[in-house]
C-alpha positions as CSV (number, residue, x, y, z in Angstrom):
1,M,-16.5,-42.4,16.6
2,N,-14.8,-45.5,17.9
3,K,-13.8,-47.8,15.0
4,K,-15.2,-51.0,16.7
5,L,-18.5,-49.3,17.4
6,E,-18.7,-47.9,13.9
7,I,-18.1,-51.4,12.4
8,T,-20.8,-52.9,14.7
9,L,-23.4,-50.3,13.8
10,L,-22.7,-50.7,10.0
11,S,-23.0,-54.5,10.3
12,I,-26.4,-54.2,12.2
13,S,-27.6,-51.7,9.5
14,F,-26.7,-54.2,6.7
15,V,-28.7,-57.0,8.5
16,V,-31.7,-54.7,9.1
17,L,-31.7,-53.6,5.4
18,F,-31.5,-57.2,4.3
19,L,-34.6,-58.0,6.3
20,F,-36.4,-55.0,4.9
21,S,-35.6,-56.0,1.4
22,I,-37.1,-59.5,2.0
23,I,-40.2,-58.3,3.9
24,F,-41.4,-55.5,1.7
25,S,-42.4,-55.7,-2.0
26,T,-40.1,-54.6,-4.7
27,K,-42.2,-51.7,-6.0
28,T,-42.9,-50.3,-2.6
29,L,-39.3,-50.7,-1.5
30,I,-37.9,-48.9,-4.6
31,Y,-40.4,-46.1,-4.4
32,S,-39.9,-45.6,-0.6
33,S,-36.1,-45.8,-0.8
34,F,-36.1,-43.2,-3.6
35,I,-38.3,-40.9,-1.5
36,Y,-36.1,-41.3,1.6
37,F,-33.0,-40.8,-0.6
38,N,-34.3,-37.4,-1.7
39,L,-35.6,-36.4,1.8
40,F,-32.4,-37.4,3.6
41,S,-30.3,-35.7,0.9
42,L,-32.1,-32.4,1.5
43,V,-31.7,-32.7,5.2
44,V,-27.9,-33.4,4.9
45,I,-27.5,-30.6,2.4
46,S,-29.4,-28.2,4.7
47,A,-27.1,-29.2,7.6
48,I,-24.0,-28.5,5.6
49,M,-25.3,-25.1,4.6
50,I,-26.1,-24.2,8.2
51,L,-22.7,-25.4,9.4
52,S,-20.9,-23.4,6.7
53,L,-23.0,-20.3,7.2
54,R,-22.5,-20.5,11.0
55,S,-18.7,-20.5,10.5
56,Y,-18.9,-17.6,8.0
57,L,-20.9,-15.4,10.4
58,I,-18.5,-16.1,13.3
59,L,-15.2,-16.0,11.5
60,K,-16.1,-13.9,8.4
61,N,-14.2,-16.4,6.2
62,F,-15.4,-16.4,2.6
63,M,-13.8,-19.8,2.0
64,H,-16.4,-21.3,4.4
65,L,-19.2,-19.6,2.6
66,F,-18.2,-21.7,-0.4
67,F,-20.0,-24.6,1.0
68,S,-23.2,-22.7,1.7
69,I,-23.3,-21.5,-1.9
70,S,-22.4,-24.8,-3.5
71,Y,-24.8,-26.9,-1.5
72,G,-27.5,-24.3,-2.0
73,I,-27.1,-24.9,-5.8
74,L,-27.2,-28.6,-5.2
75,M,-30.4,-28.3,-3.1
76,F,-32.0,-26.4,-6.0
77,I,-31.1,-29.2,-8.4
78,Y,-32.6,-31.7,-6.0
79,I,-35.9,-29.8,-5.7
80,L,-36.2,-29.6,-9.5
81,I,-35.6,-33.3,-9.9
82,M,-38.2,-34.2,-7.2
83,K,-40.7,-31.9,-8.8
84,E,-40.3,-33.6,-12.2
85,Y,-40.4,-37.1,-10.7
86,Y,-43.4,-36.7,-8.4
87,F,-45.6,-34.3,-10.3
88,N,-44.8,-35.0,-14.0
89,N,-44.0,-38.7,-13.6
90,M,-40.7,-38.1,-15.5
91,Y,-38.2,-41.0,-15.6
92,I,-35.1,-39.5,-14.1
93,D,-33.2,-42.4,-12.6
94,Y,-30.2,-41.5,-14.7
95,M,-30.1,-38.1,-12.9
96,I,-29.2,-39.6,-9.5
97,P,-25.6,-40.4,-10.5
98,I,-25.3,-36.8,-11.8
99,I,-26.4,-35.5,-8.4
100,K,-23.8,-37.7,-6.7
101,Y,-21.2,-36.6,-9.2
102,T,-22.0,-32.9,-8.4
103,E,-21.8,-33.6,-4.7
104,V,-18.5,-35.3,-4.9
105,L,-17.1,-32.5,-7.1
106,I,-18.1,-29.9,-4.4
107,F,-16.5,-32.2,-1.8
108,M,-13.2,-32.3,-3.8
109,F,-12.9,-28.6,-4.0
110,G,-14.0,-28.2,-0.4
111,I,-11.0,-30.3,0.8
112,F,-8.7,-27.8,-0.8
113,V,-10.7,-24.7,0.2
114,L,-10.9,-25.5,3.9
115,R,-7.6,-27.0,4.9
116,E,-4.9,-27.6,2.3
117,K,-2.0,-25.3,1.3
118,V,-0.2,-26.8,-1.8
119,D,1.6,-25.6,-4.9
120,K,-0.9,-23.3,-6.7
121,R,0.6,-24.0,-10.2
122,K,0.4,-27.7,-9.7
123,I,-3.3,-27.4,-8.6
124,L,-4.1,-25.2,-11.5
125,K,-2.7,-27.6,-14.1
126,S,-4.5,-30.5,-12.4
127,F,-7.8,-28.7,-12.2
128,I,-7.7,-27.6,-15.9
129,I,-7.2,-31.3,-16.9
130,L,-10.0,-32.4,-14.5
131,I,-12.5,-29.8,-15.8
132,I,-11.9,-30.8,-19.4
133,V,-12.3,-34.5,-18.7
134,N,-15.3,-33.9,-16.4
135,L,-17.2,-31.7,-19.0
136,F,-16.6,-34.3,-21.7
137,Y,-18.0,-37.1,-19.6
138,F,-20.8,-34.9,-18.2
139,F,-22.2,-34.4,-21.7
140,I,-21.9,-38.2,-22.4
141,T,-23.9,-38.7,-19.3
142,I,-26.7,-36.3,-20.4
143,F,-27.0,-37.4,-24.0
144,F,-26.3,-41.2,-23.7
145,I,-28.0,-41.8,-20.3
146,E,-24.9,-43.8,-19.2
147,S,-23.2,-42.4,-16.2
148,N,-21.2,-45.3,-14.9
149,V,-18.2,-44.5,-17.1
150,S,-18.1,-40.9,-15.9
151,I,-18.4,-42.0,-12.2
152,V,-15.4,-44.4,-12.6
153,I,-13.3,-41.7,-14.2
154,F,-14.3,-39.3,-11.4
155,Y,-13.2,-41.7,-8.6
156,I,-9.9,-42.1,-10.4
157,E,-9.6,-38.4,-10.3
158,L,-10.2,-38.3,-6.6
159,L,-7.1,-40.5,-6.1
160,L,-5.2,-37.6,-7.6
161,V,-6.7,-35.3,-5.0
162,Y,-5.6,-37.7,-2.3
163,S,-2.0,-37.3,-3.4
164,Y,-2.2,-33.5,-2.6
165,L,-3.3,-34.0,1.0
166,S,-0.8,-33.7,3.9
167,D,-2.8,-33.6,7.1
168,E,-3.3,-37.1,8.5
169,S,-6.7,-36.4,10.0
170,I,-8.0,-35.0,6.7
171,K,-6.5,-38.0,4.8
172,D,-8.4,-40.3,7.2
173,Y,-11.7,-38.5,6.6
174,F,-11.1,-38.3,2.9
175,T,-10.3,-42.0,2.6
176,K,-13.4,-43.1,4.5
177,I,-15.7,-40.7,2.5
178,L,-14.2,-41.8,-0.8
179,W,-14.6,-45.6,0.0
180,Y,-18.2,-45.2,1.1
181,K,-19.0,-43.4,-2.1
182,I,-17.2,-46.0,-4.2
183,F,-19.1,-48.9,-2.4
184,S,-22.3,-47.0,-2.8
185,W,-21.8,-46.8,-6.6
186,L,-20.6,-50.5,-6.8
187,F,-23.7,-51.7,-4.9
188,G,-25.8,-49.6,-7.3
189,V,-24.2,-51.4,-10.3
190,I,-24.8,-54.8,-8.7
191,Y,-28.4,-53.9,-8.2
192,T,-28.9,-53.0,-11.9
193,V,-27.4,-56.5,-12.8
194,T,-29.2,-58.6,-10.1
195,S,-32.4,-56.6,-9.5
196,F,-32.0,-57.7,-5.8
197,N,-33.5,-54.8,-3.7
198,Y,-31.0,-55.4,-0.9
199,F,-28.2,-54.0,-3.0
200,N,-30.3,-50.9,-3.9
201,L,-30.9,-50.2,-0.2
202,I,-27.2,-50.7,0.7
203,S,-26.2,-48.4,-2.1
204,F,-28.5,-45.6,-0.7
205,F,-27.3,-46.3,2.9
206,M,-23.6,-46.2,1.9
207,Y,-24.1,-42.9,0.1
208,F,-25.9,-41.4,3.1
209,Y,-23.2,-42.6,5.4
210,S,-20.6,-40.9,3.2
211,L,-22.5,-37.7,3.6
212,Y,-22.6,-38.2,7.4
213,K,-18.8,-38.6,7.4
214,F,-18.5,-35.5,5.4
215,L,-20.7,-33.6,7.9
216,E,-18.5,-34.9,10.7
217,Y,-15.4,-33.7,8.8
218,L,-16.9,-30.3,8.0
219,N,-17.9,-29.8,11.7
220,Y,-14.4,-30.9,12.8
221,V,-12.7,-28.4,10.5
222,L,-15.0,-25.5,11.2
223,N,-14.8,-26.0,15.0
224,R,-11.0,-26.3,14.7
225,G,-10.9,-23.0,12.8
226,F,-13.3,-21.3,15.2
227,F,-11.3,-22.2,18.3
228,K,-8.0,-21.3,16.6
229,E,-9.4,-17.9,15.8
230,I,-10.5,-17.4,19.4
231,Y,-7.1,-18.5,20.7
232,N,-5.3,-16.1,18.4
233,R,-7.5,-13.2,19.5
234,E,-6.9,-14.1,23.1
235,Q,-3.2,-14.2,22.6
236,K,-3.3,-10.7,20.9
237,I,-5.2,-9.3,23.9
238,R,-2.8,-10.9,26.4
239,K,0.2,-9.4,24.6
240,L,-1.5,-6.0,24.5
241,I,-2.2,-6.2,28.2
242,K,1.3,-7.5,29.1
243,Y,3.1,-4.5,27.5
244,H,0.6,-1.8,28.4
245,N,1.9,1.2,30.2
246,S,-0.9,1.1,32.7
247,G,-1.0,-1.5,35.4
248,I,-3.7,-4.1,34.6
249,I,-5.0,-6.8,37.1
250,I,-7.6,-9.3,36.1
251,I,-9.5,-10.8,39.1
252,D,-11.9,-13.7,39.3
253,D,-14.1,-13.9,42.5
254,Y,-11.8,-11.2,43.9
255,Y,-8.7,-13.3,43.5
256,I,-5.9,-12.3,41.2
257,N,-6.0,-14.3,38.0
258,Y,-3.5,-12.2,35.9
259,I,-1.2,-9.2,36.5
260,N,1.0,-7.4,34.0
261,D,4.5,-6.0,34.5
262,S,3.4,-2.4,34.9
263,A,1.1,-3.4,37.8
264,L,4.0,-5.3,39.4
265,K,6.1,-2.2,39.3
266,I,3.4,0.0,40.9
267,L,3.0,-2.6,43.7
268,G,6.7,-3.0,44.2
269,K,6.9,-6.7,43.3
270,D,9.3,-8.6,41.1
271,S,7.5,-11.9,40.6
272,K,3.9,-12.7,39.5
273,R,3.9,-15.9,41.5
274,E,3.8,-14.0,44.8
275,L,0.5,-12.4,43.8
276,K,-1.2,-15.1,41.6
277,N,-4.4,-16.5,43.3
278,K,-4.1,-14.0,46.2
279,S,-6.9,-11.7,47.3
280,I,-7.0,-8.3,45.6
281,Y,-7.4,-6.7,49.1
282,L,-4.1,-8.2,50.2
283,A,-2.3,-7.1,47.1
284,L,-3.7,-3.5,47.3
285,E,-3.6,-2.4,50.9
286,G,-5.9,0.6,51.0
287,I,-8.5,-0.8,48.6
288,S,-11.7,-1.9,50.2
289,S,-14.7,-3.8,48.8
290,E,-16.8,-0.6,49.0
291,L,-14.2,1.4,47.0
292,L,-14.0,-1.4,44.4
293,E,-17.8,-1.5,44.0
294,D,-17.9,2.3,43.8
295,T,-15.2,2.3,41.1
296,L,-17.1,-0.3,39.1
297,K,-20.2,1.9,39.1
298,K,-18.3,5.0,38.1
299,F,-16.6,3.5,35.0
300,P,-15.2,5.0,32.8
301,E,-14.5,7.6,35.5
302,E,-11.7,7.0,37.9
303,N,-11.1,7.0,41.7
304,V,-7.8,8.3,43.3
305,V,-6.7,6.3,46.2
306,E,-3.5,6.1,48.4
307,I,-2.1,2.5,48.7
308,V,0.8,1.0,50.6
309,N,2.8,-1.2,48.3
310,F,5.0,-4.2,49.2
311,N,8.0,-1.9,49.6
312,K,6.1,-0.1,52.3
313,K,5.9,3.1,50.2
314,N,2.8,5.2,50.1
315,K,1.6,5.7,46.5
316,K,-1.3,7.6,45.1
317,I,-2.9,5.8,42.1
318,K,-5.7,6.3,39.7
319,I,-7.9,3.3,39.6
320,K,-10.6,2.2,37.1
321,A,-12.5,-1.1,37.1
322,Y,-15.1,-2.8,34.9
323,K,-16.7,-6.2,34.7
324,T,-16.5,-8.5,31.7
325,G,-17.8,-12.0,30.8
326,D,-21.3,-13.3,31.7
327,E,-23.2,-14.5,34.7
328,F,-21.4,-17.9,34.6
329,S,-17.9,-16.6,34.1
330,E,-17.4,-13.0,35.3
331,E,-14.1,-11.3,35.7
332,I,-13.2,-7.8,36.9
333,I,-10.4,-5.9,35.1
334,I,-8.7,-3.2,37.3
335,I,-6.5,-0.5,35.6
336,L,-3.9,1.3,37.7
337,D,-2.1,4.5,36.9
338,E,0.5,5.9,39.3
339,L,0.3,9.6,40.3
340,L,3.8,11.2,40.5
341,T,4.8,13.2,43.6
342,Q,6.1,16.8,43.3
343,K,9.7,15.5,43.8
344,E,9.3,12.9,41.1
345,V,7.9,15.5,38.7
346,F,10.8,17.8,39.4
347,E,13.3,14.9,38.9
348,K,11.7,14.0,35.6
349,A,11.7,17.6,34.4
350,N,15.4,17.9,35.4
351,N,16.3,14.8,33.5
352,L,14.5,16.1,30.4
353,L,16.4,19.4,30.7
354,S,19.7,17.6,31.0
355,N,19.6,17.2,27.2
356,N,19.3,21.0,26.7
357,V,21.4,24.0,27.6
358,V,19.7,26.0,30.4
359,Y,21.3,29.3,31.6
360,L,20.7,32.5,33.6
361,Y,22.7,35.5,32.4
362,N,23.1,38.8,34.3
363,E,23.1,41.5,31.6
364,D,24.3,44.3,33.9
365,E,27.3,42.3,35.3
366,R,28.0,40.5,32.0
367,E,28.2,37.1,33.7
368,Y,26.5,33.7,33.8
369,V,24.7,33.2,37.1
370,Y,23.6,29.7,36.3
371,M,24.5,27.0,33.7
372,N,23.2,23.5,33.8
373,N,25.0,20.3,33.0
374,G,23.5,20.2,29.6
375,V,26.5,22.1,28.3
376,K,28.7,19.0,29.0
377,N,26.6,16.8,26.8
378,I,26.1,19.2,24.0
379,L,29.2,21.6,23.9
380,N,31.7,19.5,25.8
381,K,32.1,22.4,28.3
382,S,31.5,22.6,32.1
383,P,29.3,25.2,33.8
384,E,32.5,26.5,35.5
385,D,33.9,27.3,32.0
386,F,31.1,29.8,31.5
387,Y,31.3,31.2,35.0
388,N,35.0,32.0,34.5
389,N,34.6,33.3,31.0
390,S,31.5,35.3,30.2
391,T,32.4,35.5,26.5
392,M,32.6,31.7,26.1
393,M,29.5,31.5,24.0
394,F,30.7,34.3,21.7
395,D,34.1,32.6,21.4
396,M,32.4,29.4,20.0
397,I,30.6,31.3,17.3
398,P,31.9,30.3,13.8
399,E,33.8,32.9,11.8
400,G,31.5,35.1,9.8
401,N,28.6,34.8,12.2
402,S,30.0,37.0,15.1
403,K,28.5,40.2,13.7
404,W,25.0,38.7,13.5
405,Y,25.3,37.2,17.0
406,M,26.4,40.6,18.5
407,E,23.3,42.3,16.8
408,F,21.0,39.6,18.3
409,M,22.5,40.1,21.8
410,A,22.3,43.9,21.5
411,N,18.7,43.7,20.5
412,K,17.7,42.9,24.1
413,K,14.4,41.4,23.1
414,D,12.8,38.0,23.8
415,G,13.1,35.7,20.8
416,L,13.6,32.3,19.3
417,E,16.7,31.8,17.1
418,E,19.0,29.2,15.7
419,F,22.7,29.4,16.7
420,S,25.7,27.4,15.5
421,Y,28.8,26.7,17.6
422,V,32.1,25.1,17.0
423,K,33.4,22.6,19.6
424,E,37.1,22.2,20.4
425,N,37.3,19.2,18.1
426,G,36.0,21.3,15.2
427,E,32.5,19.7,15.2
428,L,29.6,22.1,14.3
429,V,26.7,22.1,16.8
430,W,23.3,23.8,16.1
431,L,21.1,25.0,19.0
432,L,17.5,26.3,18.8
433,G,17.6,28.9,21.6
434,E,14.8,30.9,23.2
435,R,15.5,33.6,25.8
436,R,13.2,35.7,28.1
437,K,14.2,39.0,29.8
438,F,13.2,39.8,33.4
439,E,14.2,42.2,36.1
440,F,15.3,41.2,39.6
441,Y,16.2,43.8,42.3
442,G,17.0,46.4,39.6
443,N,19.2,44.1,37.5
444,E,18.4,42.7,34.0
445,Y,18.5,39.0,33.6
446,Y,18.1,36.6,30.6
447,Y,16.7,33.1,31.1
448,G,17.5,30.9,28.2
449,V,17.0,27.3,26.9
450,G,18.9,25.8,24.0
451,A,17.9,22.5,22.4
452,D,20.4,20.5,20.3
453,I,19.0,20.4,16.7
454,S,22.3,19.3,15.0
455,R,20.8,16.1,13.6
456,Y,17.8,18.0,12.2
457,K,20.0,20.6,10.5
458,I,22.2,17.9,8.9
459,R,19.1,16.2,7.7
460,E,17.7,19.6,6.5
461,N,20.8,20.3,4.5
462,E,20.7,16.8,3.0
463,L,17.1,17.4,2.0
464,L,17.9,20.8,0.5
465,L,20.7,19.3,-1.6
466,K,18.4,16.5,-2.7
467,N,15.7,18.9,-3.5
468,E,18.0,21.0,-5.7
469,K,19.1,17.9,-7.5
470,L,15.5,16.8,-8.0
471,E,14.5,20.2,-9.3
472,K,17.3,20.1,-11.8
473,E,16.3,16.7,-13.0
474,N,12.7,17.7,-13.1
475,K,13.5,20.7,-15.3
476,I,15.5,18.5,-17.7
477,K,12.6,15.9,-17.7
478,D,10.0,18.6,-18.4
479,M,12.1,20.1,-21.2
480,S,12.5,16.6,-22.7
481,V,8.8,15.8,-22.5
482,S,7.9,19.2,-24.0
483,V,10.3,18.8,-26.9
484,I,9.3,15.2,-27.6
485,S,5.6,16.1,-27.3
486,H,5.9,19.0,-29.8
487,E,7.8,16.7,-32.2
488,I,5.1,14.0,-32.0
489,R,2.1,16.3,-32.1
490,T,2.7,17.5,-35.7
491,P,2.9,14.1,-37.4
492,I,0.1,12.6,-35.2
493,T,-2.2,15.5,-36.3
494,S,-1.5,14.7,-39.9
495,I,-2.1,10.9,-39.3
496,I,-5.5,11.7,-37.7
497,G,-6.4,13.9,-40.7
498,F,-5.5,11.1,-43.1
499,L,-7.5,8.6,-41.1
500,E,-10.5,10.8,-40.9
501,N,-10.5,11.1,-44.7
502,I,-10.3,7.3,-45.0
503,I,-13.2,6.8,-42.5
504,M,-15.3,9.4,-44.4
505,N,-15.0,7.1,-47.5
506,K,-15.5,3.9,-45.5
507,K,-18.0,2.4,-48.0
508,F,-15.0,1.8,-50.4
509,I,-13.0,-0.1,-47.7
510,Y,-13.2,-3.8,-46.7
511,P,-14.7,-4.3,-43.3
512,K,-11.6,-6.0,-41.9
513,V,-9.4,-3.1,-43.1
514,L,-11.9,-0.6,-41.7
515,T,-11.8,-2.3,-38.2
516,M,-8.0,-1.8,-38.2
517,V,-8.4,1.8,-39.3
518,Y,-10.8,2.4,-36.4
519,K,-8.2,1.0,-34.0
520,V,-5.4,3.1,-35.4
521,Y,-7.7,6.2,-35.3
522,N,-8.8,5.5,-31.7
523,N,-5.2,5.1,-30.5
524,S,-4.0,8.1,-32.4
525,M,-6.7,10.3,-30.7
526,R,-5.6,8.8,-27.3
527,L,-2.0,9.7,-28.1
528,K,-3.0,13.3,-29.2
529,E,-5.0,13.7,-26.0
530,L,-2.0,12.4,-23.9
531,I,0.4,14.9,-25.7
532,N,-1.9,17.8,-25.1
533,N,-2.3,16.9,-21.4
534,L,1.5,16.4,-20.9
535,L,2.2,19.8,-22.4
536,D,-0.4,21.5,-20.2
537,I,0.9,19.7,-17.1
538,N,4.5,20.9,-17.8
539,K,3.2,24.5,-18.2
540,L,1.3,24.2,-14.9
541,N,4.3,22.7,-13.0
542,A,6.6,25.4,-14.4
543,G,4.1,28.1,-13.5
544,K,4.0,29.2,-17.2
545,M,0.3,28.6,-17.7
546,E,-1.0,32.0,-18.9
547,I,-4.7,32.8,-18.2
548,S,-6.5,35.1,-20.5
549,K,-10.2,35.3,-19.6
550,E,-12.9,36.2,-22.1
551,I,-16.7,35.7,-22.6
552,L,-17.3,32.1,-23.8
553,V,-20.4,31.0,-25.7
554,L,-20.7,27.6,-24.2
555,K,-23.0,26.0,-26.7
556,D,-20.7,26.8,-29.6
557,M,-17.7,25.5,-27.7
558,V,-19.4,22.2,-26.6
559,T,-20.8,21.6,-30.1
560,E,-17.4,22.0,-31.7
561,I,-15.8,19.6,-29.2
562,M,-18.6,17.0,-29.8
563,L,-18.1,17.3,-33.6
564,N,-14.4,16.8,-33.2
565,N,-15.1,13.5,-31.3
566,E,-17.9,12.4,-33.6
567,I,-15.9,9.7,-35.4
568,L,-14.9,8.1,-32.1
569,M,-18.6,8.1,-31.1
570,E,-19.6,6.7,-34.5
571,I,-17.1,3.8,-34.2
572,R,-18.9,2.7,-31.0
573,D,-22.4,3.7,-32.0
574,I,-22.7,6.3,-29.2
575,E,-25.4,8.9,-29.5
576,Y,-25.1,12.4,-28.1
577,S,-27.2,15.5,-27.5
578,V,-26.4,19.1,-26.4
579,N,-29.1,20.8,-24.4
580,I,-27.5,24.2,-23.8
581,D,-29.2,27.6,-24.3
582,E,-27.7,29.8,-27.1
583,E,-27.2,32.7,-24.6
584,L,-25.5,30.6,-21.9
585,E,-22.0,32.3,-21.3
586,A,-19.1,32.1,-18.9
587,Y,-16.1,34.3,-18.2
588,A,-13.0,32.1,-18.4
589,D,-9.9,31.2,-20.4
590,Y,-10.9,29.7,-23.7
591,N,-8.0,27.2,-24.2
592,L,-8.2,25.9,-20.6
593,I,-11.9,25.3,-20.6
594,Y,-11.8,23.9,-24.1
595,Q,-9.2,21.3,-23.1
596,S,-11.1,20.6,-19.8
597,I,-14.4,19.8,-21.7
598,N,-12.5,17.8,-24.3
599,N,-11.0,15.6,-21.6
600,I,-14.4,15.1,-20.0
601,V,-16.0,14.2,-23.4
602,S,-13.1,11.9,-24.2
603,N,-13.6,10.0,-20.9
604,A,-17.4,9.8,-21.5
605,I,-16.7,8.0,-24.8
606,K,-13.9,5.9,-23.4
607,Y,-15.8,4.6,-20.4
608,N,-19.2,4.4,-22.1
609,K,-20.9,1.2,-23.4
610,D,-21.4,0.4,-27.0
611,N,-24.7,2.0,-28.3
612,G,-24.5,4.3,-25.3
613,K,-25.5,7.9,-24.9
614,I,-23.8,11.2,-23.8
615,I,-26.1,14.1,-22.8
616,V,-24.6,17.6,-22.2
617,S,-26.8,20.1,-20.4
618,G,-26.4,23.7,-19.1
619,I,-28.0,25.5,-16.2
620,D,-27.9,29.3,-15.7
621,N,-27.4,30.2,-12.1
622,E,-27.4,33.8,-10.8
623,K,-23.7,34.3,-10.7
624,S,-22.4,31.2,-12.4
625,V,-23.3,28.5,-15.0
626,T,-23.2,24.7,-14.5
627,L,-22.5,22.2,-17.3
628,S,-23.3,18.5,-16.9
629,F,-21.9,15.7,-19.0
630,K,-23.9,12.5,-18.4
631,D,-22.9,9.1,-19.9
632,T,-24.4,5.6,-19.8
633,G,-21.0,3.9,-19.1
634,I,-19.6,1.6,-16.4
635,G,-20.0,4.1,-13.6
636,I,-17.7,4.6,-10.6
637,K,-17.9,3.0,-7.1
638,L,-18.6,5.6,-4.4
639,E,-15.2,4.9,-2.6
640,N,-13.3,5.5,-5.9
641,I,-14.8,8.9,-6.9
642,N,-12.2,11.0,-5.1
643,S,-9.3,9.1,-6.6
644,V,-10.5,10.1,-10.1
645,F,-9.0,13.6,-9.5
646,E,-5.7,12.2,-8.1
647,E,-2.7,12.2,-10.4
648,Y,-1.7,8.8,-11.9
649,E,-4.4,7.0,-10.0
650,R,-6.2,4.3,-11.9
651,I,-9.7,3.1,-10.8
652,E,-9.3,-0.4,-9.4
653,G,-11.0,-3.1,-11.6
654,S,-11.2,-0.9,-14.7
655,H,-10.1,-2.6,-17.9
656,I,-10.0,0.6,-19.8
657,Q,-6.5,1.9,-20.6
658,G,-5.5,5.3,-19.4
659,T,-2.7,7.5,-17.9
660,G,-4.5,8.9,-14.9
661,I,-3.6,12.5,-15.8
662,G,-6.6,13.7,-17.8
663,M,-9.1,14.4,-14.9
664,P,-6.6,15.7,-12.4
665,L,-5.4,18.2,-15.1
666,T,-9.0,19.1,-15.9
667,K,-9.7,19.8,-12.2
668,K,-6.6,22.1,-12.0
669,M,-7.6,24.0,-15.2
670,V,-11.2,24.5,-14.0
671,E,-10.0,25.7,-10.6
672,L,-7.5,28.1,-12.2
673,N,-10.6,29.8,-13.7
674,G,-12.3,30.0,-10.3
675,G,-14.6,27.1,-11.1
676,K,-15.5,23.8,-9.5
677,I,-15.8,20.3,-10.7
678,W,-17.4,17.2,-9.2
679,I,-18.8,13.8,-10.1
680,E,-22.0,11.9,-9.3
681,S,-22.1,8.2,-10.3
682,V,-24.1,5.0,-10.0
683,Y,-21.9,2.0,-10.4
684,G,-23.0,0.0,-13.4
685,E,-25.3,2.7,-14.8
686,G,-23.1,5.7,-15.6
687,S,-21.6,8.9,-14.4
688,T,-22.3,12.6,-14.5
689,I,-19.5,15.2,-14.4
690,F,-20.4,18.8,-13.4
691,I,-18.4,22.0,-14.1
692,E,-19.4,25.3,-12.5
693,L,-17.9,28.4,-14.0
694,L,-18.3,32.1,-13.1
695,K,-20.3,34.4,-15.5
């Protein structure tokens, strides 16, 4: 808005409000102004929510959604206050400054959220101080019904916010909004002193005008962000079109609006200026309006048409076309792809083969009938060298490989083999060669192609050396882990035993000491579980995991495991039940299944809630049995379920400590016994792990 016009309108408004304050009675004026204050505030807040939500839906920017949420909360506060005032006759004048205070707080954060990029640490320190001060004065406002002190403090804080701003447009908006709010508050204070209604009206008016300026600012920012997003998307599309392999022409009303480099090449032109704003029918001689309309109807199918380009060359092209835009602004996008002639196809194929060795060998005459120029690039030899010396290829074989080469040649069968040759400079060259035998006028011929794979062989040898080195290091690491794990397992087992004795006599221990004992016991059990898992992983990786299957009584095994973990469950008040039939049996390795179930139960305890439950059930199928372990824990999000069985993967957002090896190891051990394992989970409610074992 023009500054002079803005000042004029404000002046007229002040005069009109002055006349209103004289004409109408005090009581009517105060009551009416308060009603209008609430109604206008609700309208403004609704407008801000709509603006913010519009931006969020278009740009999917969560930062913009901040305003919708914040002002939604503010609207809720307004409605509650209006209800109390109008229906319960509650005296709530002191609540109006609190509402203003909340609105300004949202505005302050909004300035940062929408536009500013400043030092995060600096902002964090400032916000912590602001929040502490604001909370202190907020409680003063509630309990002592005096809000002027808090409002003064808050406006001082806004000066600090101003120092962070860098964009001049935002600074201008911020300054205006801030001053209108300050004047609104000052006129409110003057009204309380003088009781002159004019100042009360001016106070309301200034406050509403500050909200109007904020709406103007918000709309400016959201539109700016919206158009910037559109511009960025358009630039990405333009860049994609520019470097696309296909020729792309965009026409508006059948005149060329845009043409990319590939289309220029097809049309035999060097400059876009020569074609810009020209008719498409002049640019593509051979394309008629009927053909273009037919192509538009057939999309995404294509038409094949012969055109005469600007170099007077006939070219066959594939053409596609489709319309985009709306009835007011419609464009046609034409896609061109050149069809190669037989000669061009042969030339391209020949260029490709120039990087390979291609030969024709007469077996009966023991001579090369044909050799391409690829031997120059790869072996530093000319075709004539092979024509003059039929044993040239054999002469280049490294020492020690000649016997193998002679056997291959004597085999006289089609085949694919790797060959190594030594060039004159001593460099070793590897070829991947394939030959085919055929007869021609009673003579045997071999047609062969050899591709240079020297780079890949060098890389392959490097990888083999690295692999050998890594395998050595891995063996040393596995041995170290095994030795350390064995050394730790003995003392940790003793520690757990001592701790269990202490816990069994917990009535003689002080509660604080018992809490520490529980923590030590819990971590000791975690360490023991980790050691067992590490030892099993080493065995699996080394291929030393021995499987000895036997008939397992599942209820006895599960009951024993639950009893071993009873203290851990008791610490967190977790209840458990085992619903397995006495006769339910499986045929599997005892140690592997025992460790698998123990890992599952350990996880069910670890990720459960305090006072939670663990329910173990068994189902007898015809040829298998299924065990289910249900807990009432935190659950797993659907997208994270598969990662549970991946080694060293930790579920994102989980605060529970873990190594990420327990469940992957469990899966391997179950599968080694021919079984299956899977998870069903409802996030926030709990998980159920299923194991299926053969009978």
